[in-house]
C-alpha positions as CSV (number, residue, x, y, z in Angstrom):
1,M,145.5,140.4,184.1
2,T,142.9,143.0,183.3
3,R,139.4,142.2,182.2
4,A,140.2,143.5,178.7
5,L,143.1,141.2,178.5
6,V,141.0,138.2,179.5
7,L,138.4,139.2,176.9
8,A,141.0,139.5,174.1
9,A,142.5,136.1,175.0
10,T,139.0,134.5,174.9
11,L,138.3,136.0,171.5
12,L,141.6,134.8,170.2
13,L,141.1,131.3,171.4
14,S,137.6,131.1,170.1
15,A,138.6,132.4,166.7
16,G,140.9,129.5,166.2
17,S,138.7,126.8,167.8
18,S,136.5,124.3,166.0
19,S,134.3,123.9,169.1
20,A,132.5,127.2,168.6
21,V,128.7,127.1,168.3
22,P,128.0,125.2,165.0
23,L,126.4,127.0,162.1
24,V,124.2,125.6,159.5
25,V,126.3,125.6,156.3
26,Y,123.9,123.7,154.1
27,S,120.3,122.5,154.6
28,N,117.5,121.2,152.4
29,F,114.9,121.1,155.2
30,G,111.7,123.0,154.5
31,P,110.2,125.6,156.8
32,D,110.0,124.5,160.5
33,D,112.3,121.6,159.7
34,S,109.8,120.0,157.4
35,F,110.5,117.2,154.9
36,W,108.6,114.9,152.5
37,N,107.2,112.5,155.0
38,T,105.8,109.8,152.6
39,I,108.9,109.1,150.5
40,H,112.3,107.8,151.5
41,D,115.3,106.1,149.9
42,V,115.9,102.7,151.4
43,V,119.5,101.9,152.0
44,N,120.2,98.2,152.6
45,Q,122.0,95.1,151.5
46,G,119.2,94.0,149.2
47,G,119.1,97.1,147.0
48,F,121.3,100.2,146.7
49,L,124.1,99.9,149.2
50,E,124.7,103.6,149.6
51,H,122.9,106.9,148.9
52,G,124.7,110.2,148.6
53,A,123.7,113.8,148.3
54,R,125.8,116.7,146.9
55,F,126.1,120.0,148.7
56,T,128.1,123.3,148.3
57,I,129.7,125.3,151.1
58,P,129.0,129.1,151.0
59,S,131.9,131.3,149.7
60,G,134.3,132.5,152.4
61,P,137.0,131.3,154.7
62,G,135.4,127.8,155.1
63,F,134.3,125.7,158.1
64,H,135.3,122.9,160.3
65,F,132.8,120.1,159.7
66,T,131.1,119.4,163.1
67,G,128.3,117.0,162.1
68,V,125.2,116.4,160.1
69,D,121.4,116.1,161.0
70,L,119.4,113.5,159.1
71,V,115.9,112.3,159.0
72,I,115.7,108.5,159.1
73,S,112.7,106.1,159.3
74,D,112.1,102.6,160.6
75,V,112.3,99.8,158.1
76,A,113.7,96.8,160.0
77,G,116.7,95.6,162.0
78,E,119.3,96.9,164.3
79,S,122.6,98.1,162.7
80,T,125.4,100.5,162.5
81,L,124.7,103.6,160.5
82,H,127.6,105.0,158.3
83,V,127.6,108.6,157.4
84,T,130.5,109.4,155.0
85,L,131.8,112.8,153.9
86,W,133.3,112.8,150.4
87,S,135.1,115.3,148.3
88,D,133.5,116.1,144.9
89,S,135.2,114.9,141.8
90,N,133.6,116.3,138.6
91,G,130.1,116.0,140.0
92,S,130.5,112.6,141.6
93,P,131.7,111.5,145.1
94,G,135.6,111.5,145.0
95,A,137.8,110.6,148.0
96,I,136.5,109.7,151.5
97,M,137.3,112.6,153.9
98,E,135.6,111.1,157.0
99,D,133.6,108.0,157.8
100,I,131.4,108.3,160.9
101,R,129.8,105.2,162.5
102,T,127.0,105.4,165.0
103,G,124.8,102.7,166.5
104,V,121.1,103.2,165.7
105,D,118.3,100.9,166.9
106,L,116.3,101.0,163.7
107,T,113.5,99.0,165.3
108,S,112.7,102.0,167.5
109,T,112.8,104.6,164.8
110,P,109.3,105.9,164.0
111,Q,108.0,105.2,160.5
112,Q,107.1,108.9,160.1
113,G,110.8,109.9,160.5
114,Q,113.1,110.7,163.3
115,F,115.9,113.3,163.5
116,Q,119.4,111.7,163.9
117,H,122.4,113.9,164.7
118,V,125.8,112.4,163.8
119,A,128.8,114.3,165.2
120,S,132.1,114.6,163.4
121,T,135.1,113.0,165.1
122,V,137.9,114.9,163.3
123,N,136.3,118.3,162.3
124,T,137.4,118.0,158.7
125,I,138.0,121.4,156.9
126,L,135.4,122.3,154.3
127,S,136.7,125.0,152.0
128,G,134.4,127.9,151.1
129,G,132.7,127.7,147.7
130,D,133.6,124.0,147.2
131,S,131.2,121.1,146.8
132,Y,131.1,117.8,148.8
133,W,128.9,114.7,149.3
134,I,127.3,113.2,152.3
135,S,126.3,109.5,151.9
136,L,124.3,107.1,154.1
137,S,124.7,103.3,154.4
138,V,124.3,100.5,156.9
139,E,126.2,97.3,157.6
140,A,125.0,93.9,156.6
141,G,121.7,92.9,158.0
142,G,120.3,96.4,158.4
143,R,118.3,98.8,156.3
144,V,117.1,102.3,156.9
145,G,114.9,104.9,155.2
146,W,116.3,108.3,154.5
147,K,113.4,110.7,154.3
148,T,113.6,113.0,151.2
149,N,113.4,116.7,151.2
150,N,110.4,118.9,150.2
151,T,112.4,121.9,148.8
152,G,113.3,120.5,145.4
153,A,116.9,119.8,146.3
154,S,118.4,117.2,143.9
155,F,121.8,115.9,142.8
156,I,122.1,112.4,144.3
157,G,124.4,109.5,143.9
158,V,123.6,105.8,144.4
159,K,125.7,102.6,144.1
160,G,124.7,99.0,144.3
161,E,128.1,97.4,145.1
162,P,130.1,97.6,148.3
163,G,133.5,99.3,148.7
164,P,134.8,102.8,148.3
165,D,135.8,102.1,144.7
166,A,132.4,101.0,143.5
167,T,130.8,103.0,140.7
168,W,128.4,105.8,141.6
169,T,125.3,106.5,139.5
170,V,124.6,110.3,139.7
171,I,121.1,111.7,139.0
172,N,120.1,115.3,139.1
173,D,116.3,115.3,138.9
174,P,114.2,116.9,141.7
175,V,111.1,115.0,140.8
176,A,112.6,111.5,140.1
177,A,115.5,111.7,142.6
178,P,115.2,114.2,145.4
179,Q,117.9,114.3,148.0
180,G,117.6,112.7,151.4
181,T,116.8,115.4,154.0
182,F,119.9,116.7,155.9
183,R,121.8,119.7,157.1
184,V,125.5,120.1,157.5
185,L,126.9,121.9,160.6
186,G,130.2,123.6,160.9
187,A,132.3,126.1,162.9
188,I,133.6,129.0,160.9
189,I,137.3,129.2,160.2
190,P,138.5,132.8,160.8
191,E,140.3,134.6,158.1
192,P,144.1,135.0,158.8
193,S,143.8,138.8,159.1
194,T,141.1,138.5,161.8
195,A,143.2,136.1,163.9
196,A,146.3,138.3,163.4
197,L,144.4,141.5,164.5
198,L,143.2,139.7,167.6
199,G,146.7,138.5,168.4
200,L,148.1,142.0,168.0
201,G,145.5,143.4,170.3
202,L,146.3,140.8,172.9
203,V,150.0,141.7,172.7
204,G,149.2,145.4,172.9
205,L,147.1,145.0,175.9
206,A,149.8,142.9,177.6
207,A,152.4,145.5,176.8
208,G,150.2,148.3,178.1
209,R,149.6,146.5,181.4
210,R,153.4,146.0,181.9
211,R,153.9,149.8,181.5
212,T,151.2,150.7,184.0
213,V,152.2,148.3,186.7
214,P,154.6,150.1,189.2
């Protein structure tokens, strides 16, 4: 197989793969990954059970969701952190698309805030131009601070009862209810025409090689 054929095969495989280098598809971090260090939303069993933040995907072919970066802070306890991806239903969290659980030792998380990367396990498809929600919660006995952003991003949802069918209260006020700081990562989904052109090029290179081999 020629070097060109190998290159074409590599491009074709990477075009359809969700394991490509992830891109930032949404972020409310400030310059140099800054955030509002003195304010955070506490998620625990004694208050709001879940905090959510709405985000919109750039227009285009869409992305495979690969994970999310958060900034959390130490409050107390050791627990399992739940990061949930929701569809958007008329400006509120709709259906659960993915629920990611990760163990976090909250007692070791600095009070000033610590970056926490949570990787997707199924690479859910996020359609270009559509809105979604990311929510944060912990299991019984734990609580965690979600540091808020310093860029004015708002549109949050909170709920005080457990379960996916509990009622969300949605607030869109950058002063009274800023979003928790986060960025959504994804691998771009190639447009069908791009994948088709790469496939045709691969076939053409293979045919040309067969004609030139004695």
